N, C-alpha and C positions, 0 to 999 in steps of 0.2 A: 510875411515875416522878414524883417531885416535885422541882422545881428551885428552889433559893434564888437570887435575883437581887439583886445590889446595884444600886440604881437611882440614876441621876443624869440631869440634863437633857441633857448632851452625851454623845457616845459611842454604844455599841451597845445599851445596855439597853432603850431605848424600843422598838426593833424586836424585841428578844427577848421582851418582854412581849406585844407585839401578836401575835407568832407563837404563843406559848403560848395566848393567848385564842382565836385563830382555830382552832387545832387541838385545843382542849380538853385541853391539857397542864397538869397541876398545877404551880403555881408559888407562890412566897412571896417577898414583898419583905423583904429583910433589910438591916441596917446593919453593914457590915464594920468600921466605926470603933468599934462598941460593944464594951465589955469582955466582954460575954457572947455574942459572935458564935458561939462554938463551941456554946453551948446553943441559939442561934437556928436553927442548921442541923441539929440532932439529928434532926428528923423529915423531913429532906430527903435525897435520893439524890445531889444534885449542887449545886455552887455555880458561878455565872457572875458574873464581875466584870471589867469593862473598866477596869482601873486605868491611870493615866496617868503617863508618865515625868517630867512636870514638876510633878506635885502633891506637895507636900512630905510630906503624910501618907502617900500611897501609897508613896512611895520608902522610907519608914521600915519598912514591914512587909508590904506586899501579897504579895510572893513568899513570905515566910515563912508567912503564913497559908494561902495556897493550897496550898503544898507540904505543910504539916502535915495538911490535910484530905485531900489525895491519899494521903499515907502511911496515913491512917486508913481508906482504902478507898472514899472518896467520889469520884465523877466531878467534875472541875473544868475550868473554862475561864477562862484558859489553863492548861494543865498544865505539868509541869516541862520537857518537851522543847520546848514552844512558847515558854516565857517566860524561862528562866534567862538567856538571852543578850540579852534585850530591852533596848535602849538601852545596850548594852555593846559598843562597836566592837572593843575589844581582845579580848574573849571571842569575838566573831564571827570575828575573824582566826584564832584557834587552831582553832575549830570547823570552819570552812570549809576551812582547810588540811588538817585531820586527815582529812576525808572526801574530799579531792581535788576540791573544787568550784573552778570557775574564778573565784577572787577576784581583783580588781584587786590587783597586788602591793602588799603592806602591810608596814610596818616599825615595830616598837616597841622602845624602849630604856629600860632601868631604871638606866642608869649614864650620867652626864653625859659622861665622856670617850669612852665607846663611841659615843655619839650624835654627838659632834663629829668623831670620826675617820671615821664613816660619811659625814657631810656633806662632808668634804673629798674624797671619792672618787665621790660619786653625782651624776648630772646633775640639773638643775632645768629646769622647775618641778616642785614636788611639792605635794600637798594636805595641809595640816595639819588634824588633827581632835582634839578631845577625846574621851575614852572615852564620855561621855554628851552628849546634846543632839540634838534632832530638828528637822526643818524648816529645815535649812541653818544652824542656830545653831552657833557654835563651829567653823565650817568656813572655812578661808582658803586662798587660792592663794599659795604661797610661791615667789617668782620667782628668788631668789638665795641663795647660800650664806650671805651676811651676814645676811639676814633669817632664815634657818633657825637660825643660831647664836644670834641674839637670843631666839628662841623657846625654844631649848634652855636657855639660861641662866635664863630666867624659869621654865621647867618645873621646874628643880631648885633654885629659890629660893622666891619667894613663891607661884608657881603662877598658875593662871588661874581667875577667877571663872566660875561657871556662867552668870552674867548679863553679857553684853557690851552695855553701854548704848549704845555707838556703833553697833554692828551692829543693835541693836534699833530705834534711831531711823531708820537707813537703810532697814530693812525696812518700817517704818511709812510712811516717805515714799514708797517705791516703790509700796506698795499704795494710798496716797492719790492718787498721780498716776494710777494705773490705775483709779481709781474703785471700788476693792475695800474701802475702809475710809473712815470719816468723819473730819472735822476733829478731833473730840474724841479719837479714838484717836491721832492725830498729836500732839496737845497732851499726852496722857498720857505719850507717849514722851519728850517734852521734860522733863516734871516728874520722870520717873524718873531723871534725871541726878543727883538729890540723894539717892537711896536705891536699894537693891538689892531683889531679890525674896525672898519667904519661902523659896522653894526653894533659892536660892543661899546663904542664911544657914544652912539646915539641912545642905545637901550639903557646904558648905565649898569651899575652892579645890581644883582638880585639880592635883596636883603629884607629883613623884617618878617621872614617866615622860614620854616623848614619843612621839607616834604620827603617822606620815605614810603617805600612799598615793601611788602613781604618778599623775601627771596624764595622762589619756587624751585627746589632742586630737581636734579635728574631730567633736565631738558637739554637735549643736544641740538635743538632747533626751535624756532617759533613758526607759527602758521599765520599767514596773512590772508584774509578774505576781504576782497573789495566788492561792495554791493553798489550797483547803479541800476535803479529801476527794478526790473524783474530779472536781472542777471547777476550772478556772483562769479568772481574770478579768484582762483586760489594759487597761492605761492608758498612754498616752504623755504625758510632761510636757515641754514646751518649756523651754529655759533662759531666764533673764532677759536683758534687753537689756544688752549690755556686761558680761556675767558668765558664769560657767561652771556655775552651780548651777541645777538645775531645780526643786527643792523650793521651794514657795511662790511660783512664778512666776505661777500662775493660768492658764497656757497648757496646756490639757488636751484630749486627743482619745481616744475609745474606738472609733474605726472599726476593725473587725476586719481590714481590708485592710492596716493599718499594721504588722501583727505577723506574724512568720514562725514556721513550725512548729518550727524548731530551738530557738528560745528558749523557747517554751511547753513543749515536750517536756523540755528541760533543767530547767525549773522543777519539773515533775512529778517527775523523777528525784531531784533534790536534796531536795525536800520529803519524799520517801519515806525517804531516808537519814537525814534529820533527825528523822523520826518526829513531825512537828509536826501539830497540829490545824489550824493556820492560819498561813501565812507569806506575807509580801509581799517579793518580791525586787526590788531596784532594779538594773537592768542598764545599762551603757553598752557601746559596741562598739569594740573595738580591731582596726582593719582588718577589720571585718566579723565578728569573733568576740565573742560576748556574754561580758562579764565582770561579776561582781557587785560593786557598791559596798558595800552593806550590806543587812541584812534586819530585819524587824520583824513583830510579830503584830498591831499596831494601824495604822490608816490612816484618812484622812478621807473618801475617796470610798466611798459605800455602795451607790449604784445603778449597775448596769451593764446594757448593752443585750443581753447574752447571755453565754454561757460556752463554753469548750472542754472536751471530755471527754478522757480519757486516750488515746483513739485519734485525738486531734487533730481531731475533728469539731466544727464550730461549731453551737451551738444558739441560735437567735434567740429574743428575748423578754426583757422587763425582769426583772432579778434583784436582789433586795435581799440583799446579802451577809450582813449580821448575822443576818438571819432564818435563813439557811442554816446558820449556826453551831450553832443549836439542834438542827436536824435531824441534823447530823453528830455532835453530842454524844450524842444519843439512840441513834444507830446503834452 
């Protein structure tokens, strides 16, 4: 087996390379942005590429390249079942509903009048989201029908930019206050008020639809369960102060005693139905019942203090999750 790896400083690829070197697995560094990438991987059995949802180049062609190689018979990570719904909350709604997964009730409308009629009869608050965007970007708590109607009118006119400069500055200020980022990052957020990001320019405005989820109250955290093969890794993320969002809060815990068997077992069962190589579920609890907010194949936490097997036994010991991805691909 020889694996082609697209390498970049951030993401999973550094750990993939280390795993290959330690286990004497043949690998080759390739450049997926090159015109001759198909030729570069001809002598390889697999391609691994941790593409990013906010990289404008990745958004243009990453899935198309990977699925093309998968169709040609090569092993790929992430494969079709793992990645087609990545950073697509509307796609995830249909997928999770189709397999009967416990998704937080979600609503999408492609007609302005239909959306306005629904607003007139549904209770609030609701959570507004764009189809794309990670790390709590483009996620807002809508507390009234009037606020929801304003969003609907915008969705079916000029639409929403992928880059929310006000939310970005607030996020940088939050992290600066918590000592998680420096003054220069805060200043850059101020300077960005005069321009947008390359990703937002290429992606264009999101419009022609509106998407809401029910707001599930009384959650001071969410629970992330990452399933890769026969292992599950768990993480609790506390919500931000005076906010309802957990992503980006910086409040994390991996103490195994914080997680119940029911949620871990549910994650294993849904991952099997989805046929994914790797999936991270974000759960909240509705009167004690776990409900999925969204799913992803990518995540920022790489090191875990142990893992759960499919029999719900806990195994102590540090685990580097990206390195386990290589072993799963080889299997």
